[in-house]
C-alpha positions in Angstrom: 0.0 0.0 0.0 1.4 3.4 -1.0 2.1 5.9 1.8 -0.6 8.4 1.0 -3.2 5.7 0.5 -2.2 4.3 3.9 -2.4 7.7 5.5 -5.9 8.4 4.1 -7.0 5.0 5.2 -5.8 5.8 8.7 -7.5 9.2 8.7 -10.8 7.7 7.7 -10.7 5.5 10.8 -10.2 8.4 13.1 -13.3 9.3 15.2 -13.0 13.0 14.5 -13.1 12.4 10.7 -16.5 10.7 10.7 -17.9 13.1 13.2 -16.7 16.1 11.2 -18.1 14.8 7.9 -21.5 14.0 9.4 -21.6 17.4 11.1 -20.8 19.2 7.9 -23.6 17.2 6.1 -26.0 18.2 8.9 -25.1 21.9 8.5 -25.5 21.6 4.7 -28.9 19.9 5.0 -30.2 22.6 7.4 -28.9 25.4 5.1 -30.2 23.6 2.0 -33.7 23.6 3.4 -33.8 27.4 3.3 -31.9 27.9 0.0 -33.9 25.6 -2.3 -37.3 27.1 -1.3 -37.4 29.8 -4.1 -36.5 27.2 -6.7 -39.4 24.8 -5.9 -41.9 24.5 -8.8 -44.8 24.4 -6.4 -45.9 25.4 -2.9 -47.1 23.3 0.0 -50.6 23.7 1.3 -49.8 22.2 4.7 -49.3 24.8 7.4 -46.4 24.1 9.7 -46.0 26.8 12.3 -42.6 28.3 13.0 -43.0 27.7 16.7 -43.8 24.0 16.3 -40.7 23.3 14.2 -38.6 25.3 16.6 -39.9 23.4 19.6 -39.1 20.0 18.0 -35.6 21.2 17.2 -35.0 22.5 20.7 -36.0 19.2 22.2 -33.8 17.3 19.8 -30.8 19.7 20.5 -31.0 19.3 24.2 -31.5 15.5 24.1 -28.8 14.9 21.5 -26.3 16.9 23.5 -27.0 14.6 26.5 -26.9 11.5 24.4 -23.6 12.5 22.8 -22.1 13.2 26.2 -23.3 9.8 27.5 -22.0 8.0 24.5 -18.6 9.6 24.7 -18.4 8.7 28.5 -19.4 5.1 27.7 -16.7 4.8 25.0 -14.0 6.2 27.3 -15.1 3.8 30.0 -14.8 0.9 27.6 -11.3 2.0 26.5 -10.2 2.2 30.1 -11.8 -1.3 30.9 -10.0 -2.9 27.9 -6.7 -1.3 29.0 -7.0 -2.6 32.5 -8.5 -6.0 31.9 -6.9 -7.0 28.5 -4.1 -5.0 26.9 -3.4 -1.4 26.1 -2.6 -2.4 22.6 -6.3 -3.0 22.0 -7.2 0.6 22.6 -6.3 1.7 19.1 -8.7 -1.0 17.7 -11.5 0.1 19.9 -11.1 3.8 19.0 -11.5 2.9 15.3 -14.7 0.9 16.0 -17.1 1.9 13.2 -20.3 1.3 15.2 -19.3 3.5 18.1 -18.0 6.1 15.6 -21.3 6.1 13.6 -23.3 6.4 16.8 -21.4 9.3 18.2 -21.2 11.1 14.8 -25.0 10.7 14.2 -25.8 12.1 17.6 -23.4 15.0 17.2 -24.7 15.6 13.6 -28.3 15.7 14.9 -27.3 18.2 17.5 -25.6 20.4 15.0 -28.5 20.2 12.6 -30.9 21.2 15.4 -28.7 24.2 16.3 -28.4 25.5 12.8 -32.2 25.0 12.3 -33.0 26.9 15.4 -30.7 29.8 14.3 -32.3 29.8 10.9 -35.8 30.0 12.3 -35.0 32.8 14.8 -33.5 34.8 12.0 -36.5 34.2 9.7 -34.3 32.4 7.1 -37.1 29.9 6.4 -40.3 30.9 4.7 -43.5 28.8 4.7 -42.2 26.2 2.3 -38.8 26.3 4.0 -40.3 25.4 7.3 -42.1 22.4 5.8 -38.8 21.1 4.2 -37.0 21.7 7.5 -39.7 19.7 9.3 -39.4 16.9 6.8 -35.7 16.8 7.2 -36.1 16.8 11.0 -38.4 13.8 10.8 -35.8 12.0 8.7 -33.1 12.9 11.2 -35.2 11.7 14.1 -35.8 8.3 12.4 -32.1 8.0 11.8 -31.3 8.9 15.4 -33.8 6.3 16.7 -32.3 3.5 14.5 -28.8 4.4 15.5 -29.7 4.6 19.2 -31.3 1.1 19.1 -28.2 -0.3 17.5 -25.9 1.6 19.9 -27.8 0.1 22.9 -27.2 -3.4 21.6 -23.6 -2.6 20.9 -22.6 -1.0 24.1 -23.7 -4.0 26.2 -20.7 -5.9 24.8 -18.3 -3.1 23.8 -15.1 -3.3 25.7 -15.8 -6.6 27.4 -13.1 -9.3 27.3 -14.7 -11.4 24.6 -15.2 -8.3 22.4 -11.5 -7.2 22.9 -10.2 -10.7 22.0 -12.4 -10.7 18.9 -11.1 -7.3 17.8 -7.5 -8.2 18.3 -8.0 -11.5 16.6 -9.5 -9.7 13.5 -6.6 -7.2 13.4 -4.1 -10.0 13.7 -5.8 -12.1 11.0 -5.8 -9.1 8.6 -2.1 -8.5 9.2 -1.3 -12.2 8.9 -3.3 -12.5 5.7 -1.3 -9.6 4.3 1.9 -11.3 5.4 1.0 -14.6 3.8 0.1 -12.8 0.5 3.2 -10.6 0.5 5.8 -11.7 3.1 8.3 -9.2 1.8 5.7 -6.4 1.3 6.0 -6.5 -2.4 9.8 -6.6 -2.6 12.3 -9.4 -3.1 13.6 -11.7 -0.4 16.5 -10.2 1.5 20.1 -11.2 0.4 23.5 -10.3 1.8 24.3 -6.6 1.6 27.2 -6.2 -0.8 30.4 -4.5 0.4 30.5 -0.8 -0.3 26.7 -0.3 0.0 25.9 3.1 1.4 24.1 3.0 4.8 21.2 5.5 5.3 19.7 6.2 8.7 16.9 8.6 9.7 16.8 11.2 12.5 13.7 9.9 14.3 13.4 7.5 17.2 10.4 5.3 17.3 8.7 2.3 15.7 8.5 1.7 12.0 4.8 1.5 11.3 4.8 1.6 7.5 7.2 1.0 4.6 6.2 2.4 1.2 7.8 -0.3 -1.0 6.2 1.2 -4.1 8.2 4.5 -3.5 11.4 2.5 -2.8 10.8 0.6 -6.1 10.4 3.8 -8.0 13.6 5.2 -6.5 15.5 2.0 -7.4 14.3 2.0 -11.0 14.9 5.7 -11.4 18.4 5.5 -10.1 19.3 2.0 -11.4 20.6 0.7 -8.1 19.5 -1.9 -5.5 18.0 -1.0 -2.1 18.4 -3.3 0.9 15.9 -2.5 3.6 17.3 -3.3 7.0 14.1 -2.9 9.1 10.6 -4.2 9.2 7.3 -2.7 10.5 7.4 -3.0 14.2 11.2 -2.4 14.4 12.4 0.2 16.9 14.8 2.6 15.2 17.0 5.5 16.2 19.5 7.8 14.5 22.2 5.2 14.6 20.0 2.4 13.2 20.4 2.0 9.4 17.1 2.0 7.5 18.5 0.9 4.1 21.7 0.1 2.3 22.0 1.4 -1.2 24.2 -0.1 -4.0 25.3 3.2 -5.6 25.9 6.9 -5.1 23.3 8.8 -3.1 22.7 12.5 -3.2 20.8 14.5 -0.7 17.5 14.4 -2.7 17.6 10.6 -3.0 18.6 10.3 0.7 15.6 12.4 1.7 13.2 10.4 -0.6 14.4 7.1 0.9 13.9 8.3 4.4 10.4 9.6 3.5 9.4 6.1 2.5 9.5 5.0 6.1 6.8 6.1 8.6 8.2 6.2 12.1 5.8 6.8 15.1 5.9 6.4 18.8 3.6 3.4 18.9 3.3 0.3 16.8 0.5 -0.2 14.4 -1.3 -3.4 13.4 -1.5 -2.6 9.7 1.8 -4.1 8.4 3.0 -5.7 11.6 1.7 -9.3 12.0 3.7 -9.8 15.2 1.8 -7.0 17.1 -1.5 -8.9 16.9 0.2 -12.0 18.2 1.8 -10.0 21.0 -1.5 -8.4 22.0 -3.3 -11.7 22.1 -0.5 -13.2 24.2 -0.6 -10.2 26.6 -4.3 -10.8 27.2 -3.7 -14.4 28.1 -0.7 -13.6 30.2 -2.7 -11.1 32.3 -5.6 -13.5 32.6 -3.3 -16.3 33.8 -1.4 -14.2 36.3 -2.0 -15.4 39.9 -3.8 -12.1 40.8 -6.4 -12.8 38.1 -6.4 -16.6 37.7 -8.7 -16.8 34.7 -7.7 -19.9 32.7 -10.9 -19.6 30.5 -9.6 -16.4 28.9 -6.3 -18.1 28.3 -8.0 -20.9 26.5 -10.0 -18.4 24.4 -6.8 -16.6 23.4 -5.2 -19.9 22.4 -8.2 -20.7 20.2 -7.9 -17.2 18.6 -4.1 -17.7 18.1 -4.8 -21.0 16.3 -7.2 -19.3 13.9 -4.7 -16.6 13.2 -1.9 -19.0 12.4 -4.1 -21.2 10.3 -4.5 -18.1 8.0 -1.1 -19.2 6.7 -2.6 -22.5 5.6 -4.9 -21.1 3.0 -2.3 -18.6 1.7 1.2 -20.2 2.0 4.0 -17.8 2.3 6.4 -17.4 -0.6 9.8 -17.8 0.8 11.6 -16.8 -2.4 10.0 -13.3 -2.7 6.7 -12.6 -4.3 8.0 -10.0 -6.8 10.5 -10.9 -9.4 10.3 -7.8 -11.5 13.2 -5.6 -12.6 13.3 -3.5 -9.5 15.7 -4.4 -6.8 14.2 -3.7 -3.4 15.2 -6.4 -0.9 13.3 -6.9 2.4 13.4 -9.4 5.2 10.4 -11.0 6.8 9.4 -11.8 10.3 10.7 -15.3 11.2 8.4 -18.1 12.2 10.4 -18.6 15.4 9.8 -15.0 16.4 6.1 -15.3 15.7 5.8 -18.4 17.9 7.7 -16.7 20.7 5.4 -13.7 20.5 2.4 -15.9 20.6 3.2 -18.5 23.1 6.1 -17.2 25.2 4.1 -15.3 27.8 1.4 -18.1 27.9 4.1 -20.7 28.5 5.5 -18.7 31.5 2.2 -18.0 33.1 0.2 -21.1 32.2 2.5 -23.9 33.0 0.8 -24.6 36.3 -2.7 -24.7 34.9 -3.6 -28.1 33.5 -6.5 -26.8 31.4 -4.3 -24.2 29.7 -1.4 -26.7 29.3 -3.7 -29.2 27.6 -5.1 -26.6 25.3 -1.7 -25.3 24.4 -0.3 -28.7 23.5 -3.5 -29.3 21.4 -3.1 -25.9 19.7 0.5 -26.7 18.8 -0.5 -30.1 17.5 -3.2 -28.6 15.3 -0.7 -26.1 13.9 1.7 -28.9 13.3 -0.8 -30.8 11.3 -1.9 -27.8 9.2 1.3 -25.9 8.7 4.0 -28.0 7.1 6.5 -25.2 6.8 6.4 -24.5 10.5 6.6 -28.1 11.8 10.2 -28.0 13.1 9.8 -24.8 15.2 6.4 -26.1 16.4 7.9 -29.4 17.5 10.6 -27.4 19.4 7.9 -25.4 21.2 5.9 -28.5 22.0 9.0 -30.1 23.7 9.7 -26.9 25.5 6.2 -26.7 26.8 6.3 -30.3 28.1 9.6 -29.5 29.9 8.1 -26.4 31.4 5.0 -28.3 32.6 7.2 -30.9 34.3 9.1 -28.2 36.1 6.2 -26.1 37.3 3.0 -28.2 37.6 2.6 -29.3 41.2 -0.4 -31.7 41.2 0.8 -35.3 40.3 -2.6 -36.2 38.8 -2.5 -33.2 36.5 1.0 -34.2 35.4 -0.2 -37.7 34.5 -3.2 -36.3 32.5 -0.9 -33.9 30.6 1.7 -36.6 29.9 -0.9 -39.0 28.5 -2.3 -36.3 26.2 1.3 -35.2 25.2 2.4 -38.7 24.3 -0.8 -39.2 22.3 -0.4 -36.0 20.3 3.4 -36.0 20.0 4.5 -39.6 19.8 7.6 -38.7 17.8 9.1 -36.4 20.4 7.5 -37.7 23.6 
C-alpha cells in the first residue's frame, strides 16, 4: 500500500473524521432547506408553524447533547476497561470501531442540525415552504437517530468486554497475517546479503517503523538504477544510529531524503503491516488473565483458540519464501521469522500457564493442530511442544494433573515424547 493511501485510510478510521463529515452534512442539510425554497416549482398547502418546528428542534438539540455526552463517556469507560483487563494495545482498535463512531457522529450531527435549524428559524431564514422542508428533514433525522440509538444500545452491552476485545485483536491479527501470507516481503524481493560498499542510510527519528512504502522505494530503485536493501521491518524500533536501508550506488541529498520519507516512524506500533503485534497483543491478554492475581484460565483458552485461527491463515495462503515479486526492481526486504512469531504468541502463555492443567492441555492441542496444518512450521512447532512439556514438568505441582498432561502429550506428540 502506498504511503498516501495508507495515511488516508488511517485518517478515515479516526473518530474526528467521521464526526466532522456528518456534522458538515448536517449543516449543509439545514442550510439547503432554506436555500432551495425559491426554486421549488410548487408550494405546500400544509401549514407548519414556526414555533412547532422550533420546539421540536429545541427538544432534539437538548436530548442529542445529553446522548452525545453519555455515548462519549461510555466509550471512554470501555477504553479504560479494555486497557486494565486485557491489553493497552487493543485501545487503538476500539477507538476505530465503526459502530461507536457512527453512533457518536450521528448524535453529534443531529445536535448540529438542530442548532443550525434553530438559528435559521430565529433569523427568519425559512419561509413557509422552507419550514415544511425543514420539518421533513427533522423527521428523517429523528428516524435515523432512533435507529442508531437502538443499534448503539445493543452494541454498548458488549463493547469493551473481554470477549469483544479478544475478537477485535484477533481480527486485526488475522488481517495482518493474511497480508503477510500474501506478501511476506511487502512487495519486494527476499533479502540477500548486503554487498560490500553499500551506502548506509539512517533517519533522524526515534520510534517504531509503522509503514514502509515499498512502491516508493521501487520507483527510486528503478529511477536511479541501483539496488536497495531494507534493514528494518514494520514494528522495528529505530534510532538515529540504526540504518534503515543500504543502497548499491551513489546517493545525493535528494535521494537520501526520498528514501527516508518512504518510512513512517511513530511512537507506537500499528497493526497494519505488523503481523507480530497482533500475536503480542493476544498473548498479553492471556498472560494477564493467567497471572496469579487474576487466575482466569478460561480467557487463556479463548486466546489460544484465537491464536490457532490466526496462524491457520497461513494454511490457505502459504507464504512465498523466495519473494513474491521478481520484476526488474531491486528492493530487498526481510520478513518476520516463524520462530519469532511463535515466541510472540506462546512465550508469555508458557511462562504464566505452566501450572494450569487446562491451559497446558489446550496449548499442546493448539500446537498439535498447527503442526498438522502448517508443514513449513513443523520444526519450530515441535521445538515449542517439547519446550512446553519440559516447562509443565518443572512447574506443575499436582501429580494427577501431570499424569493427565503426559498422557495427552504422548498421544499428540509420539515422535518427540
